[in-house]
Every structure is written in C-alpha cells, then in structure tokens.
N, C-alpha and C positions, 0 to 999 in steps of 0.2 A: 393769355398774355397778348397785349396789343402788338400789332405788326407794323414796323416803320419800313417804308419803301421810298426810295429815291429815284426820280426820273429826271432825265436830261431833256430839255426842250430842243426839238429839231428845228431845222430851217423852215420846214413847212408850216410851222406854227408861230414863227416870228411875227409879233404885232397882234397876235390873236389872244383870246381870253383863257384864263386858267381852265374854266369849264370845258372849252372846246378840246383842249389838249387831253384833259382827264377822260372825257367821254369817247372822243374819236381815236386818239393815238394810244392811250393806255387801256381802253376797253372797259372802263369802270361803268357799271350800271347807274342809272339815275338814282336808285335807292342807296348805293354805296356812296355816291357824291353827296347826297343829302345827310348821310350818316357822319361822314368826316367833317362836313361843313359845321355841324353842331357839336363836334367833339373838341374838347379843349386841346389846342395844338394839333388839331387834326389835319391841318393844311398850312404848309409854309412855302414861301417863295424865297430862295436863297437864305434860308434860316430865319426869315421874318414872317410873322402871321400875315396871311393874304386872304383874299376873297375870291370867289369863283368868277367875279366879273373883272378882276384885275388883268391888265395886259401883261404879256410875257414877251421875252425875246429869245433868239437862239442861244443855246448854252446855259440858260438859266437852269437852276435845280428846283424842282418841285418835290417837297417831301409830304407824303401823307401817312397818316396814322389810322390803321384799321383797328377799330375797338373790338374787345371781346363782345360776344353776343350768345344769348342762350345759356342754358345750364348744362353742365358736364354730367354724364351718367356717374352712378356710384362706382368708384374704383374697385376692381376685383383682380387680384394678381392671376395671370395665366401666361403660358409660353406663347410667344409671338415669333413668327418667322419673318423678320423685317427685311425687305428687299432694297429699300432706299428711304432716306428722310432728309428733309431740309426744313427751312422755316415756314414752308408753305404746304408741303404735302408729306404724307406718310403712306409708303406702299408696302403692303403685306401679302404674304402668301397664306391665305385663310385655310385653316383646317376644316375638313368636311364635317367635323363633329361639333362645330361652333355655329350658333345662330348669330345673326347680325345685330339685331336690336332686342332690348328687353321686351317681353310680352307676358301674358299670363302664364305661359308654359315655361318661360325662361326668365328668371330673375337673377341677375348678377353673374350669369355664366356666358355672356355674349361678347362678341367682338367689341361692341361699344364699351362695355365695362373693362375689358382687357386693355384697350387703347387708353381709357381714362387713367388706369393704373400705371401704364407705361409713361404717359405724359406727366403724371403726377411726380414721378421720380425725378423729372427734369424741371420741376417747378411750374409746369404749364397746366392751366385748367382751361379746357376748351370744350365747346360742344362737339359731339360726334357727327361729322359731316362726311358720309361715305358717298362717293360719286358713282351712283349705280349700286346695286346690291346683288348678292348671291344668296340662294336659298340655303337654308340649313341642309347639309348633305352635299352641297356643291363646294368644291374647293377652288383655290387659285387666287389670282391677282385681285386685290381690292385697293382702290385708291382713296385715301381719306384727305380731304381738304382741311387744313389746319386754321383757316380764317375764312371769312365770308367772301372775300374778293377771290381766293382761289376756287371756292365752291361755285361762285357765279360763273367764272370764266371756264371752268372745266365741265360744267353741266351740259350734258348732251353732246360732248365733243370727243369723248374718248372712244377709241376703236378697240374692240376686244376679239380675240380669237379663243375658241373653246376646242376641247377635244372630248370624246366620249366613247365608251365601249358600248356597242349596241348588240341586240339579239339579231341573229340571222346574217345573211350576206347581201351586200350591195356592191356595186362596182362603179367606177367612174366618179361622177359628181352629179348633183341635182339641186333642186330647190323645192321647199314646201311653202306654198302660198295659200293659206287657209286661215280665215278669221277665227279668233279665240273668244270664247265666251264663258260666263260662270253660271253653271246650271242651278246651283243653289247659293244664294248671297250670303248664307250663313257658314259656308264651307269654303276652304281654299282651293278645292278641286276645280280644275278647269277642263274644258272640252273644246273641240273645233268642229266646225261644219260649214259646208258651202250654203246650206239651207237656212241656218239660223243666224240672225244678225249678231255680230260680234265685232271685236276690235281687229283691224287689219294686222296681219302678222306674216313675216317672210323670213324664212330660214334657209340658208345655203349650206349644203354639206359636200364634203369631198372624202373619198376613201383614202386612208393612209396605209392600212394593212388588213389583210383578210385572214381569217382563221376558220376553223371547222366550226360553223354555227354562230360565229360572232365576227364583228368588224369593228376596227378602230377608225374613227371618222373625225375629221376637222370640221368645225362649225363656225359660221359667221352670221351675225343677225342684222337684218335691215331695221327691225323694230325691237323693242325690249319689253315684251309682255310677260306677266307672271307665268312661270312654268313653261315658257314658250318652247324651248328645245325638247323638254320632256313630252309635252303634249304633241308636238308636231311629229316627233320620231315615232311615238306610239301610233299615231293616226295612220302612218304609212306601213305600219306592221313591224316596226323595228324599235321596240321600247328599249330604254337604257338598262344596262346591267344594274341590278341592285334597287331599281325603282319599283317598290311594291305599290305605289299609288297609281302607276299608269301601265304596269307590266308585271310579268311573273318570271323574269330571267335573272338568275343568280341573286335571288332576294336575300340569301343568307349573309350577303355582304353588309346589309343593314342601311345602305344609303345609295343613292343614285351615283354611278361613276361618270360624273360630269366635272370637268376642270377648266377654268379660266387660265390658259397658260401664257397669254400674251396680252399686253395692253400698250397702245400707242397713243401718246398725248403731247400736247403743246404746253410747256410749262407756263403756269398762269402769270408769272412775273418776268422770267428771263426770255421767254418766247422760244426757247430751245425745244426741239422735237426729242422726245425721250421714248424709249422702248424698254419695257419691263417684262421679263419672263420668269415663270415660276415652275419649278419641278413638280412632277406628280408626287402625291403622298404614296406612302408604302403600300396601303391597301389596294390602290389603283394599280400600281406596278405589279403587285402580287397577282392580281386578277388577270392582267395581260399575260403574265408568264404562265398562268394556269391554262388559259385557252390556247397559248402557243404550244405548250407541251401536249395538250390534247390533240391539237392538229397534227403535230409531228408523229404521234403515235396512232393516229387514225388510219 
C-alpha cells in the first residue's frame, strides 16, 4: 500500500527548492526522490502537483507518496508477538524457532511469510524489509520497515542490546576484537583468527549474573557480522548455551540462547526516539532457572 506523508516547510528552507527540502531536511535518498518524482501524484505542494525544482516558502505543505516496491512473500499464518506497529514500522519479538527469510531449508515457515500473512489481514501487501536480521535460533526484537523510506532511513542506525547464557564464568566486562572469516564458502560456519584475513568484528560483553558453570551476559556490537556473538564468545572459551555449531554446552536445548532484548531507533518519519524491549522466551527463562537452581544446590 502506498504511504502518504506530509511535511511542513521550515524557515530554514524558505525560498529554496523542493528537492533541497526533501533531501536535506526530510532525509530522503536520491533514489526515493527519483521514485516519487515519476510516481503519479508522488509529490505535491499545498495539494497541487509540483516539481523538484519548484521554490517553496515557510509553512508550505509538501506531500509525498511512497509507492509499493518489490514482491510480498507468500502469506503463511503463524503466531506473532507484536511489540509495536504504525504506518512505517512493525516491531516483533521473534521466536527462536522461526527463520527470518525463505531458503531451501525453510519454505513458508519464516518470519517473512508470517508478516506477509499478518499484513494481508489489513489489506496491505508489502515487501519484507527487516532492518537487520537474527539467526534462526536467536530470538528477540526485529524491526520491519513497511516502506522503502523507512527501510532507507533505519538502515544501519538501530542500536541493539543482546543477552546470552554462556558456558563457564566471567566477571566484570570486556571486549572481543577479532576478525571473522568463512573457512568454507559453501557452509555458513564462521571462525575468527588474528592470523587469517577476515572482516573486522568487535563485541562488548558485561556480566549480569553468575552461576555455577554458567554466566548471563549483556552484549553490544560495534559490527554486525554473521554469527558474530556466537563465534566471538566461543573463541574466548565461553560458547553460548544450546549452540551445537560453536560449542557443547546445554545442547539439548536445541538452539543458541541468544536474545535481542532491546532496540533503540529514531522513527523514520516523526523523528521520535523509540525504545523497544522484548521479554525472554520460555525456554531461555527455564534454562536460566535451571542453572540458578544448580548453583543454589552446589
């Protein structure tokens, strides 16, 4: 569904061109400006068709129409834990058992399919635009942009906070600054090394609670490499609970206990700073209770 947005011209742009206001004040990319320029009724000044070169004055209203783009995934009904939604973003607490996108291993049972089905109930058909991604097995906050403008303005600007249950004991806080590489281009497995050339990766960790043989940590990333937290924590000898790809601790859980519990973003249209938090899923809570009880009885 096309998204109509109204902007009011500020004093700083009195006498300037429409394109200057859209690019500089509104933060529209050149690609989006081109798109609305060639969209019927894509750009209006005080309700009348306008051009990017037309002059504007303080108090004018510029209306843009962001067209739909791309194809929506096949709708497939699934339960979604929705944290927030409006005309521009949809925020979800993703289940650890749900993959993000359709692949050869996952057809129809992904977050993309579930979001398509949810939007379909509202008469909305939109491409799936997740701003960042979480591995299958990782749970927590996922922000979906509902139009190309929101996707463009949110890309690379969301701050995330994770938590994980790890093997062994750490204290205080620290960082892992080791490049990550892909040993086999045909496999998803990653590794890290100071000797082998790879992508720069930096992970910060802080201990939140210590147990007997396990630790709950808070994690913040400076980079967003595939499997970054899992690889880095394994590299320093503290693999994530449940992660049988990079460790051997509590693998009976069936997936890594990694959860994106907080996202901070600036709304792509209103400019409001927003904070979203997601509760742990039950299996993560149960694992924490298990190690807590083992510690109490040790």
